[in-house]
C-alpha positions as CSV (number, residue, x, y, z in Angstrom):
1,M,-26.0,7.8,12.6
2,S,-23.2,8.7,10.0
3,E,-23.3,12.0,8.1
4,F,-23.5,10.1,5.0
5,E,-26.5,8.0,3.0
6,A,-25.3,4.8,1.2
7,A,-24.0,5.6,-2.2
8,W,-23.8,1.7,-3.5
9,I,-26.2,-1.2,-2.3
10,P,-25.7,-4.5,-3.8
11,D,-28.6,-5.9,-5.1
12,E,-29.2,-9.3,-4.2
13,E,-28.2,-11.3,-7.4
14,S,-24.8,-9.9,-7.6
15,M,-24.1,-10.2,-3.6
16,K,-24.8,-13.6,-3.9
17,N,-22.6,-13.9,-6.8
18,T,-19.7,-12.8,-4.8
19,R,-16.7,-15.1,-3.6
20,L,-17.5,-13.9,0.1
21,Y,-21.0,-14.7,0.1
22,Q,-20.7,-18.1,-1.3
23,W,-18.2,-19.1,1.2
24,M,-20.1,-17.5,4.0
25,K,-23.2,-19.8,2.6
26,S,-20.7,-22.9,2.6
27,L,-20.1,-22.2,5.9
28,G,-23.8,-21.7,7.3
29,F,-24.0,-17.9,7.5
30,D,-26.1,-15.8,5.8
31,H,-25.3,-12.7,7.2
32,Y,-21.8,-10.7,7.5
33,D,-22.1,-9.4,11.0
34,E,-22.8,-13.1,12.2
35,F,-20.0,-14.4,10.2
36,H,-17.5,-11.8,11.4
37,R,-18.3,-12.5,14.8
38,Q,-17.6,-16.2,14.6
39,S,-14.6,-15.3,12.4
40,I,-13.1,-13.6,15.3
41,Q,-14.1,-16.3,18.1
42,D,-12.4,-18.8,16.7
43,I,-9.5,-17.2,14.5
44,E,-8.2,-20.7,14.0
45,W,-11.2,-21.9,12.4
46,L,-11.2,-19.0,10.3
47,W,-7.6,-19.0,8.9
48,E,-7.9,-22.7,8.4
49,Q,-11.0,-22.6,6.4
50,A,-9.4,-19.1,4.3
51,V,-6.3,-21.4,3.1
52,S,-8.8,-24.0,2.2
53,V,-11.2,-21.6,0.1
54,L,-8.4,-20.4,-1.5
55,G,-6.6,-23.7,-2.5
56,V,-3.5,-22.8,-1.0
57,E,-1.1,-25.8,-1.7
58,W,1.4,-27.2,0.7
59,Y,4.5,-29.8,0.4
60,K,3.8,-30.7,3.7
61,E,0.3,-30.3,5.4
62,Y,0.7,-28.5,8.9
63,D,0.3,-29.9,12.3
64,Q,-1.3,-26.9,14.1
65,V,-2.9,-23.6,12.4
66,L,-1.8,-21.4,15.3
67,D,1.1,-21.4,18.3
68,L,0.8,-18.6,20.8
69,S,3.5,-20.2,23.2
70,K,5.7,-17.4,22.6
71,G,2.7,-14.4,23.2
72,I,0.4,-12.7,21.4
73,Q,3.2,-10.4,19.8
74,Y,4.9,-13.9,18.1
75,P,2.6,-16.0,16.5
76,E,3.6,-18.8,14.7
77,W,1.1,-20.0,12.0
78,F,0.6,-23.5,10.4
79,T,3.3,-24.8,12.6
80,G,4.9,-28.0,10.8
81,G,3.4,-27.1,7.5
82,E,6.0,-26.4,4.5
83,I,5.4,-24.4,1.5
84,N,6.7,-21.9,-1.0
85,V,4.8,-18.7,-2.0
86,A,6.0,-19.1,-5.8
87,H,4.6,-22.3,-6.0
88,N,1.5,-20.8,-5.3
89,A,1.5,-17.7,-6.9
90,L,2.9,-19.2,-10.4
91,D,3.7,-22.7,-10.6
92,K,0.5,-24.1,-9.4
93,W,-1.1,-22.3,-12.8
94,A,2.0,-23.2,-14.9
95,D,1.6,-26.5,-14.4
96,D,-2.0,-26.9,-14.8
97,P,-3.1,-27.3,-18.7
98,T,-6.2,-25.4,-18.3
99,T,-4.6,-22.1,-16.7
100,Q,-1.2,-22.1,-18.0
101,H,-1.7,-20.1,-21.1
102,K,-3.8,-17.6,-19.5
103,T,-2.2,-14.0,-19.2
104,A,-0.2,-13.7,-15.8
105,L,1.5,-10.5,-16.4
106,Y,0.6,-7.3,-18.7
107,W,3.3,-4.8,-18.4
108,E,3.0,-1.0,-20.0
109,G,6.2,1.5,-20.0
110,D,6.3,4.9,-19.9
111,N,6.5,5.1,-23.7
112,E,3.6,3.0,-24.2
113,E,5.9,-0.2,-24.8
114,R,3.8,-3.4,-23.8
115,V,4.9,-7.1,-22.9
116,S,2.4,-9.9,-21.7
117,L,3.6,-13.3,-20.4
118,S,1.2,-16.3,-19.8
119,Y,1.7,-18.4,-16.6
120,K,3.9,-20.7,-18.6
121,E,6.1,-18.3,-20.0
122,L,6.4,-16.1,-16.7
123,Q,7.6,-19.5,-15.2
124,Q,10.2,-20.3,-17.6
125,E,11.6,-16.9,-17.1
126,V,11.8,-17.1,-13.4
127,D,13.2,-20.7,-13.2
128,A,16.0,-19.6,-15.5
129,F,16.5,-16.5,-13.4
130,A,16.5,-18.9,-10.1
131,H,19.0,-21.3,-11.6
132,G,21.4,-18.4,-12.3
133,L,20.9,-16.7,-8.6
134,E,22.0,-20.3,-7.3
135,Q,25.0,-20.2,-9.6
136,L,25.8,-16.6,-8.1
137,G,26.1,-18.4,-4.9
138,I,22.8,-17.0,-3.1
139,E,21.8,-19.6,-0.6
140,Q,18.5,-20.0,1.4
141,G,18.0,-17.2,3.9
142,D,20.2,-14.6,1.9
143,I,18.6,-11.2,1.8
144,I,18.2,-9.8,-2.1
145,T,17.6,-6.1,-2.2
146,L,15.4,-5.0,-5.0
147,Y,16.0,-1.8,-6.4
148,M,14.0,-1.5,-9.6
149,P,11.3,0.0,-11.5
150,M,8.1,-1.3,-12.2
151,I,9.1,-3.6,-15.2
152,K,8.7,-7.4,-16.0
153,E,12.2,-8.4,-14.6
154,T,11.0,-7.0,-11.2
155,L,8.5,-9.2,-11.0
156,I,10.5,-12.3,-12.1
157,A,13.3,-11.4,-9.5
158,M,10.9,-11.7,-6.8
159,L,9.0,-15.1,-7.6
160,A,12.8,-16.2,-8.2
161,V,14.3,-15.1,-5.1
162,S,11.6,-17.0,-3.1
163,K,12.1,-19.9,-5.1
164,I,15.3,-20.6,-3.8
165,G,14.5,-20.1,-0.6
166,A,16.1,-16.2,-0.2
167,I,14.2,-13.3,1.0
168,I,12.9,-10.6,-1.1
169,C,13.7,-6.8,-0.2
170,P,11.8,-4.4,-2.6
171,I,12.7,-0.9,-1.8
172,F,11.5,2.6,-3.3
173,S,12.4,3.1,-7.0
174,G,12.9,6.7,-6.5
175,Y,15.5,6.2,-3.8
176,K,18.9,7.8,-3.7
177,A,22.3,6.6,-3.0
178,D,22.0,7.0,1.2
179,A,18.6,6.1,1.6
180,I,19.7,2.6,-0.8
181,A,22.8,2.2,1.3
182,T,20.8,2.7,4.8
183,R,18.6,-0.6,3.8
184,V,21.1,-2.6,1.9
185,S,23.7,-2.3,5.0
186,A,20.9,-2.9,7.7
187,S,19.6,-5.9,6.0
188,G,23.1,-7.3,5.4
189,S,22.5,-7.7,1.8
190,R,24.6,-9.5,-0.4
191,V,23.0,-9.0,-3.8
192,L,21.4,-5.9,-5.1
193,I,19.4,-6.4,-8.2
194,T,19.0,-2.9,-10.0
195,A,18.1,-1.5,-13.8
196,D,20.3,1.0,-15.7
197,G,17.3,3.2,-15.4
198,F,13.5,3.8,-16.3
199,Y,11.4,5.9,-18.5
200,R,9.1,8.5,-16.3
201,R,7.4,11.2,-18.4
202,G,9.4,10.8,-21.2
203,K,12.6,11.4,-19.4
204,T,15.2,8.9,-18.5
205,V,15.5,8.3,-14.6
206,K,18.9,7.0,-14.2
207,M,19.3,4.1,-11.5
208,K,22.7,2.4,-12.1
209,Q,24.2,5.7,-10.7
210,E,22.6,5.8,-7.1
211,A,23.3,2.0,-6.7
212,D,27.0,2.2,-7.2
213,E,27.3,5.3,-5.4
214,A,25.0,3.4,-2.4
215,A,27.5,0.2,-3.1
216,K,30.7,2.5,-1.9
217,Q,28.8,2.9,1.6
218,C,28.0,-1.1,1.9
219,R,30.9,-3.5,3.0
220,N,28.2,-6.5,2.8
221,L,27.5,-6.2,-0.7
222,E,28.9,-8.6,-3.3
223,H,27.2,-8.2,-6.3
224,I,24.8,-5.9,-8.5
225,V,22.8,-7.4,-11.3
226,V,22.1,-4.7,-13.8
227,V,18.9,-5.1,-16.1
228,R,19.0,-3.1,-19.5
229,R,16.0,-1.3,-19.5
230,T,17.2,2.2,-21.1
231,S,20.4,1.0,-22.8
232,E,22.2,4.2,-21.8
233,E,26.0,4.1,-21.2
234,I,26.5,3.3,-17.5
235,P,29.4,2.7,-15.3
236,W,30.5,-1.0,-15.1
237,N,32.8,-2.5,-12.1
238,K,34.0,-5.8,-13.7
239,E,34.3,-7.3,-10.3
240,K,31.0,-6.7,-8.5
241,D,28.5,-6.1,-11.5
242,I,26.3,-8.8,-13.4
243,S,24.2,-8.4,-16.3
244,Y,20.9,-9.9,-15.5
245,H,20.6,-11.7,-18.7
246,S,23.7,-13.4,-18.1
247,L,21.9,-15.4,-15.5
248,L,19.4,-16.3,-17.9
249,K,21.5,-19.5,-19.4
250,E,20.2,-22.4,-18.1
251,N,16.8,-22.9,-19.4
252,K,15.1,-26.3,-17.6
253,P,12.7,-26.4,-14.8
254,Y,13.5,-25.3,-11.0
255,S,11.8,-26.9,-8.4
256,P,10.9,-24.4,-5.7
257,K,12.8,-25.1,-1.9
258,A,10.2,-26.4,0.2
259,M,10.1,-23.6,3.2
260,K,8.6,-23.9,6.7
261,A,5.4,-21.8,7.2
262,N,7.2,-19.5,9.5
263,D,10.4,-18.9,7.4
264,E,10.8,-15.3,6.0
265,F,10.3,-14.7,2.1
266,M,10.3,-10.7,2.6
267,L,11.5,-7.9,4.1
268,I,10.3,-4.4,3.5
269,Y,11.2,-1.2,4.9
270,T,8.9,1.4,6.2
271,S,9.9,5.1,6.5
272,G,9.6,5.8,10.3
273,T,9.4,9.2,11.9
274,T,12.7,9.3,12.5
275,G,15.8,8.2,10.5
276,K,16.2,4.9,11.1
277,P,13.3,2.9,8.6
278,K,11.8,0.0,10.0
279,G,12.2,-3.9,8.5
280,V,8.8,-5.6,8.5
281,L,9.5,-9.4,8.2
282,H,7.0,-11.5,6.3
283,T,7.0,-15.3,5.9
284,H,5.8,-17.5,3.3
285,S,2.7,-18.4,4.6
286,G,1.8,-14.8,5.9
287,F,1.7,-11.7,3.3
288,P,1.0,-13.8,0.5
289,I,-1.9,-15.2,1.9
290,K,-3.5,-12.4,3.7
291,A,-3.0,-10.1,0.3
292,A,-4.9,-13.3,-1.4
293,F,-7.6,-13.3,0.9
294,D,-8.3,-10.0,0.8
295,A,-8.3,-9.5,-3.1
296,G,-9.9,-12.5,-3.6
297,I,-12.4,-13.3,-0.5
298,G,-12.4,-9.3,-0.1
299,M,-12.5,-7.4,-3.3
300,D,-13.8,-10.7,-5.2
301,L,-10.8,-11.2,-7.2
302,K,-11.5,-14.1,-9.4
303,K,-9.2,-16.0,-11.9
304,E,-11.0,-14.3,-14.9
305,D,-10.2,-10.7,-13.7
306,T,-7.4,-8.4,-14.0
307,I,-6.0,-6.1,-11.2
308,F,-4.1,-3.1,-11.7
309,W,-2.7,-1.4,-9.1
310,Y,-0.6,2.2,-9.6
311,T,1.8,1.6,-7.2
312,D,5.9,0.9,-6.8
313,M,7.3,-2.3,-5.3
314,G,8.7,-0.8,-2.8
315,W,5.1,0.2,-1.3
316,M,3.3,-2.9,0.0
317,M,0.6,-2.1,-2.3
318,G,3.3,-3.9,-4.9
319,P,3.7,-7.2,-3.2
320,F,-0.2,-6.8,-2.6
321,L,-0.8,-6.5,-6.2
322,V,1.9,-9.8,-7.1
323,Y,0.7,-12.2,-4.5
324,G,-3.0,-10.7,-4.3
325,G,-3.5,-11.1,-7.9
326,L,-1.1,-14.5,-8.8
327,L,-2.4,-16.3,-5.9
328,N,-5.9,-16.4,-6.8
329,G,-5.1,-17.0,-10.7
330,A,-5.8,-13.4,-12.1
331,S,-3.7,-11.4,-14.5
332,I,-2.1,-8.2,-13.1
333,V,-1.0,-5.2,-14.8
334,M,2.2,-3.3,-14.0
335,F,3.1,0.0,-15.2
336,E,6.2,2.2,-15.3
337,G,4.8,5.2,-16.2
338,T,2.4,7.7,-14.8
339,P,-1.3,8.1,-14.8
340,D,-1.8,11.4,-16.8
341,Y,1.6,11.2,-19.1
342,K,1.7,11.5,-22.2
343,T,-2.1,13.0,-21.9
344,P,-4.3,13.3,-18.7
345,D,-6.3,10.1,-19.9
346,R,-3.5,7.8,-19.6
347,L,-5.0,6.1,-16.7
348,W,-8.3,5.7,-17.9
349,K,-7.0,4.3,-21.2
350,M,-5.0,1.5,-19.6
351,V,-8.0,0.2,-18.0
352,D,-10.2,0.4,-21.5
353,Y,-6.8,-1.2,-23.4
354,Y,-6.4,-4.3,-20.4
355,N,-10.0,-4.6,-19.6
356,V,-9.1,-3.7,-15.9
357,T,-12.0,-5.5,-13.6
358,H,-10.1,-4.2,-10.1
359,L,-8.2,-0.7,-10.2
360,G,-6.5,0.4,-7.3
361,I,-5.8,3.9,-6.4
362,S,-5.5,6.7,-3.7
363,P,-7.1,9.7,-2.7
364,T,-4.6,12.0,-3.7
365,L,-4.2,10.3,-7.7
366,I,-8.1,10.9,-7.8
367,R,-7.7,14.9,-6.5
368,S,-4.8,15.0,-9.3
369,M,-6.9,13.5,-11.8
370,M,-10.1,16.0,-10.9
371,K,-8.2,18.6,-12.2
372,H,-8.4,17.6,-15.9
373,G,-12.0,17.4,-15.9
374,T,-14.3,14.3,-16.9
375,D,-14.2,14.6,-21.1
376,W,-11.0,12.6,-20.6
377,I,-12.8,9.9,-19.0
378,N,-15.6,9.8,-21.2
379,N,-13.3,9.1,-23.9
380,H,-12.9,5.2,-22.9
381,D,-15.0,2.5,-22.3
382,L,-14.5,1.6,-18.6
383,S,-17.4,-1.0,-18.7
384,S,-15.2,-3.8,-17.5
385,L,-14.3,-2.2,-14.0
386,Q,-15.9,-4.5,-11.3
387,L,-14.4,-2.7,-8.4
388,I,-12.1,0.3,-7.4
389,A,-10.1,0.2,-4.9
390,S,-8.9,2.8,-2.7
391,T,-5.7,3.1,0.1
392,G,-3.0,5.2,1.5
393,E,-4.9,7.9,3.2
394,P,-8.2,8.9,4.1
395,W,-11.1,10.3,1.8
396,N,-12.4,13.6,1.6
397,P,-16.3,13.4,0.3
398,E,-16.2,15.3,-2.5
399,P,-13.1,13.3,-4.5
400,W,-14.8,10.1,-3.8
401,K,-18.1,11.3,-4.9
402,W,-16.2,12.6,-8.0
403,L,-14.8,9.2,-8.6
404,F,-18.3,7.2,-8.2
405,K,-19.9,9.0,-10.3
406,H,-17.3,9.5,-13.2
407,V,-15.5,7.1,-13.4
408,G,-17.5,4.2,-11.6
409,R,-20.8,5.3,-12.9
410,S,-22.4,5.0,-9.7
411,K,-22.5,1.6,-10.2
412,V,-19.1,0.5,-9.3
413,P,-18.2,-0.5,-5.8
414,I,-15.5,1.9,-3.9
415,F,-13.7,-0.7,-1.7
416,N,-11.7,2.0,1.0
417,Y,-9.1,-0.3,2.3
418,S,-6.8,0.2,4.9
419,G,-4.2,-1.7,6.7
420,G,-0.4,-1.5,6.5
421,T,2.6,-3.0,5.8
422,E,3.2,-4.7,9.0
423,I,-0.9,-6.1,8.7
424,S,-0.3,-7.8,4.9
425,G,-3.4,-5.8,3.6
426,G,-6.2,-4.5,5.4
427,I,-8.1,-4.0,9.1
428,L,-11.2,-2.3,7.4
429,G,-12.8,-2.6,4.4
430,N,-15.9,-2.4,2.4
431,V,-17.6,-5.7,2.2
432,L,-19.7,-6.3,-1.1
433,V,-22.5,-7.8,0.9
434,R,-22.9,-4.5,3.0
435,P,-23.8,-1.2,1.4
436,I,-21.0,1.5,0.9
437,Q,-21.2,4.8,1.8
438,P,-18.6,7.5,0.9
439,V,-15.5,8.2,2.6
440,T,-16.3,5.7,5.3
441,F,-15.6,1.8,5.9
442,N,-18.4,-0.6,6.2
443,A,-17.0,-3.3,8.3
444,P,-13.6,-5.0,9.6
445,L,-12.2,-7.7,7.1
446,P,-12.7,-11.2,8.6
447,G,-10.6,-12.4,11.3
448,M,-9.8,-8.9,12.0
449,D,-10.5,-8.3,15.8
450,I,-10.8,-4.7,16.0
451,D,-11.9,-2.0,18.8
452,V,-11.6,2.0,19.3
453,Y,-10.0,2.5,22.6
454,D,-9.7,5.5,24.7
455,E,-6.5,6.5,26.5
456,N,-7.5,4.1,29.3
457,G,-8.1,1.0,27.2
458,C,-12.1,1.5,27.1
459,S,-14.2,1.1,24.2
460,L,-15.7,3.9,22.2
461,A,-18.6,4.6,20.1
462,D,-19.5,7.7,17.8
463,E,-16.5,9.2,19.3
464,V,-12.7,9.1,17.8
465,G,-10.1,6.6,19.6
466,E,-7.2,4.7,18.8
467,L,-7.5,1.8,16.5
468,V,-6.4,-1.6,18.4
469,L,-6.2,-5.3,17.2
470,K,-7.2,-7.8,20.1
471,Q,-6.0,-11.1,18.3
472,P,-3.4,-12.0,15.5
473,W,-4.1,-12.5,12.0
474,V,-2.0,-14.3,9.5
475,G,0.0,-11.9,7.6
476,M,1.2,-10.4,10.9
477,T,4.6,-9.0,10.7
478,K,6.8,-11.5,12.3
479,G,8.5,-8.3,13.9
480,F,11.4,-5.4,12.9
481,L,14.6,-6.9,11.4
482,N,17.1,-6.6,14.6
483,D,15.2,-4.6,16.3
484,D,12.9,-6.3,18.8
485,Q,12.9,-3.5,21.1
486,R,11.2,-1.2,18.8
487,Y,8.6,-3.8,17.4
488,R,7.3,-4.1,20.7
489,D,7.6,-0.2,21.8
490,T,5.8,0.5,18.4
491,Y,2.8,-1.8,18.6
492,W,2.6,-3.2,21.7
493,N,3.7,-0.9,24.6
494,R,0.1,1.0,25.5
495,Y,-2.2,-1.7,26.5
496,E,-1.4,-5.0,27.6
497,D,-1.3,-7.5,24.8
498,I,-3.3,-5.3,22.6
499,W,-1.5,-4.0,18.9
500,V,-2.4,-0.3,18.8
501,H,-2.3,0.5,14.6
502,G,-1.7,4.1,15.0
503,D,-4.6,4.9,13.3
504,W,-7.2,7.5,14.7
505,V,-10.8,5.9,14.1
506,A,-14.4,6.8,15.2
507,V,-17.0,4.0,14.4
508,D,-20.6,4.8,14.4
509,Q,-23.7,3.2,15.7
510,D,-24.7,1.4,12.3
511,G,-21.1,-0.1,11.7
512,Y,-19.4,2.4,9.8
513,Y,-16.0,3.5,10.4
514,T,-14.4,6.7,9.4
515,I,-10.6,7.3,10.0
516,T,-9.5,10.4,10.6
517,G,-5.6,10.3,10.5
518,R,-2.8,8.9,12.0
519,S,-3.3,9.1,15.5
520,D,0.6,10.6,16.0
521,D,-1.3,13.7,13.8
522,V,-4.0,14.1,15.8
523,L,-4.4,17.6,17.1
524,N,-5.1,18.7,20.5
525,V,-6.6,22.0,20.2
526,A,-7.5,23.4,23.4
527,G,-8.2,20.0,24.9
528,K,-10.3,18.9,21.7
529,R,-9.0,16.0,19.5
530,L,-9.1,16.9,15.7
531,G,-8.3,14.7,13.0
532,P,-6.3,16.8,10.2
533,A,-8.4,14.5,7.4
534,E,-11.5,16.5,8.9
535,V,-10.0,20.2,8.2
536,E,-9.1,18.7,5.1
537,S,-12.4,17.4,3.9
538,V,-13.7,21.0,4.4
539,L,-11.0,22.8,2.7
540,V,-11.5,20.3,-0.6
541,G,-15.0,21.1,-0.5
542,H,-14.5,24.5,-1.2
543,E,-14.6,25.3,-5.2
544,A,-11.4,27.0,-5.2
545,V,-9.3,24.1,-3.5
546,T,-8.1,21.2,-5.3
547,E,-5.9,19.7,-2.3
548,A,-5.4,20.2,1.3
549,G,-2.7,19.4,4.2
550,V,-3.4,20.1,7.8
551,I,-0.8,20.2,10.8
552,G,-0.6,21.1,14.0
553,V,1.9,23.3,15.9
554,P,2.4,24.7,19.4
555,H,0.4,27.8,20.8
556,D,0.7,29.2,23.8
557,V,-2.4,29.2,25.0
558,K,-4.5,26.3,23.1
559,G,-1.5,24.0,23.5
560,E,-1.8,23.0,19.6
561,E,-3.6,25.1,16.9
562,P,-4.4,24.2,13.3
563,V,-2.7,25.5,10.2
564,S,-3.5,24.8,7.0
565,F,-1.9,24.5,3.5
566,V,-4.1,24.5,0.3
567,V,-3.1,23.8,-3.5
568,L,-5.8,25.7,-5.6
569,N,-7.3,25.2,-8.8
570,H,-4.7,25.9,-11.5
571,D,-6.9,29.0,-12.9
572,V,-7.5,30.8,-9.1
573,E,-5.2,33.2,-7.4
574,P,-4.0,33.1,-3.9
575,T,-5.5,36.4,-3.2
576,E,-5.4,37.7,0.7
577,A,-9.3,38.0,0.1
578,L,-9.4,34.2,-0.9
579,M,-7.7,33.4,2.0
580,V,-10.2,35.3,4.1
581,E,-12.9,33.5,2.7
582,L,-11.5,30.1,3.4
583,K,-10.8,31.1,7.2
584,E,-14.4,32.2,7.1
585,Y,-15.5,28.7,5.4
586,L,-13.6,26.7,8.0
587,I,-15.5,28.7,10.7
588,Y,-18.8,28.0,9.1
589,K,-18.2,24.4,8.7
590,L,-16.2,23.3,12.3
591,G,-16.8,26.4,14.5
592,K,-14.5,29.1,15.8
593,A,-12.8,27.2,18.3
594,L,-11.4,24.3,16.0
595,A,-11.2,26.1,12.7
596,P,-7.6,26.8,11.7
597,R,-6.8,30.8,11.5
598,K,-3.7,30.2,9.4
599,V,-4.5,29.0,6.0
600,F,-1.7,29.6,2.9
601,A,-1.7,28.8,-0.5
602,V,1.2,26.8,-1.7
603,S,2.3,25.2,-5.6
604,D,1.9,21.5,-3.8
605,L,2.1,19.4,-1.0
606,P,5.1,16.7,-0.2
607,K,3.9,13.4,-1.4
608,T,5.4,10.2,-1.6
609,R,5.5,8.7,-5.3
610,N,2.5,6.5,-4.2
611,A,0.7,9.9,-3.7
612,K,0.6,10.2,0.1
613,V,0.5,13.5,1.6
614,M,3.6,13.3,4.3
615,R,2.3,15.6,6.8
616,R,5.2,15.5,9.2
617,A,7.4,16.6,6.3
618,I,5.0,19.5,6.1
619,K,5.5,20.3,10.0
620,A,9.1,19.9,10.1
621,A,9.7,22.4,7.4
622,Y,7.3,24.7,8.8
623,L,8.6,24.8,12.2
624,N,12.3,24.3,10.7
625,Q,12.7,21.3,12.5
626,P,14.4,17.8,11.5
627,A,12.2,15.7,9.6
628,G,13.4,12.2,9.9
629,D,13.6,9.9,6.9
630,L,12.2,11.4,3.9
631,S,13.9,9.2,1.4
632,A,10.1,8.2,0.0
633,L,9.6,11.7,-1.0
634,E,8.9,12.8,-5.0
635,N,8.7,16.1,-4.3
636,S,11.3,17.9,-2.0
637,Y,11.0,20.8,-3.5
638,T,8.0,21.7,-1.4
639,L,9.5,21.9,1.5
640,K,11.6,25.0,0.6
641,E,8.1,26.8,0.3
642,I,6.6,25.9,3.5
643,Q,10.0,26.6,5.1
644,N,9.8,29.9,3.8
645,I,6.0,30.3,4.8
646,G,6.9,28.9,8.6
647,T,10.3,31.6,8.6
648,T,7.9,34.2,7.8
649,Q,5.8,33.3,10.3
650,L,8.2,33.1,12.7
651,S,9.7,36.7,12.6
652,K,6.2,38.0,13.0
653,K,5.8,37.0,16.6
């Protein structure tokens, strides 16, 4: 049995009004377990039904749903079909008189500047930029790198690149020159689209300078297209630099190129544990359909809804927001700023102002908002919220309960959502036809044939093991760009024809799943496996602690020992007595054998801008070892503090 009781139970009327239930019912199913069983027994049936219920439109109908002639590692979906993601995300709605004036995009800047575009208005801007890209010499199959903040031109560029049949490569807006150059060079990108800068917490973040430094390292780069966001003075290379607005001269319709279903439309890099990022390839009939399916059928996003995910376009949840939202005909909110600037209620203010129905956050973001208290929430009408979605990392119970009680008024379901860039969306979720517990996931999503394996490939129940997938799914990556061996080594080298996802998971007898962390983060303490999230949840449960990060370090006797880092509440002093209290608290909760004996207070934990704690960065700093790719790190100054702690500990030995 799970340690949690159900916090949210769907009433019969609301359950029967969900898209998932109505779809299941139309296919002859009353219960989710029966439906999911059928969805993995016949995956071709499932995904054919999925594209039908989503209303996906084809230029040419496919001949076959799934071709596995190249092996399970290389599925080809909807073979013979022709499609374009820009048509399904934009033109389909813009050309329909009943939807063309509906808002496609709400945008808000750091300075509270606001813009909205209808589907028709967005189409006109996308078409103009598509013509401009063609005049620039961009051809089908070319890779275009997008180094952009969350502004409206970012969305316009993404859709325009797809329209002309090129491949978009969105990268993190906070990257410095070397990280940009690594990705531009590896992809062979001919064009980099960027901005002069953007605003963050009232200050200007310069982008063009980083782009120029990166360009010096990239022989393949021919053009830098620049959007003027801040209008500050920037260096200008007449031979290479092109104004974004100079490419918008042709104001006439542009017909999207008919692409084969398995043609690539997006290359998105993920940071690896080594210095070499992984270039993940996605197709026109892959990522967009999986994102739209999870958002529409899983999260119950409908045409009349508005979805806002706090994200960056270089993280997969950025494209998820775009395609998950627009393929369902909903409105999306893009936000340049930060959730607690200029005031701590910025996030709740936006939910209120835009009548957001679906809000996407991360656990770390909520932990950071908790310190501001609940009065800021109570100042706003959040009654539009129908669902809060959470992804990025495992939850701790206290922040989950805080969010559910104070933001969701104990009525709004929290859709825990876990998958990855290579998945195009989720593996596990909280489907709205089953009760939801804190922290856990209540089901695998439709079509995701999952299991939990031990080291010998045997299924586990009520024990922690490797999360695996036994069949392919729509949205599964086409592989890593120019690195097939790494793709196979990453996901396929543990068990024969089984995808090993890298998450450490347990499932209880009631079918609730708990993720305890990445399997490469899991500690082995004297032969006992311990997920860092288990220890972090205990620490965050203490009234003095706001955040926690736990790593495993070598130990002569135990093999590994856990070391904890905590961020304390702003009014709490890191006294020696408090550290002793926290250690005793850990022993009380975890037992002496597993409880960390080292607990250190730090000012902050190293995080990405998407608020994911980077444990490997903590470990590398503490042990004074190379950390690999840290280009997505938002607050690198935290590493020096951790490194100093590690150096002090080493000197005591």
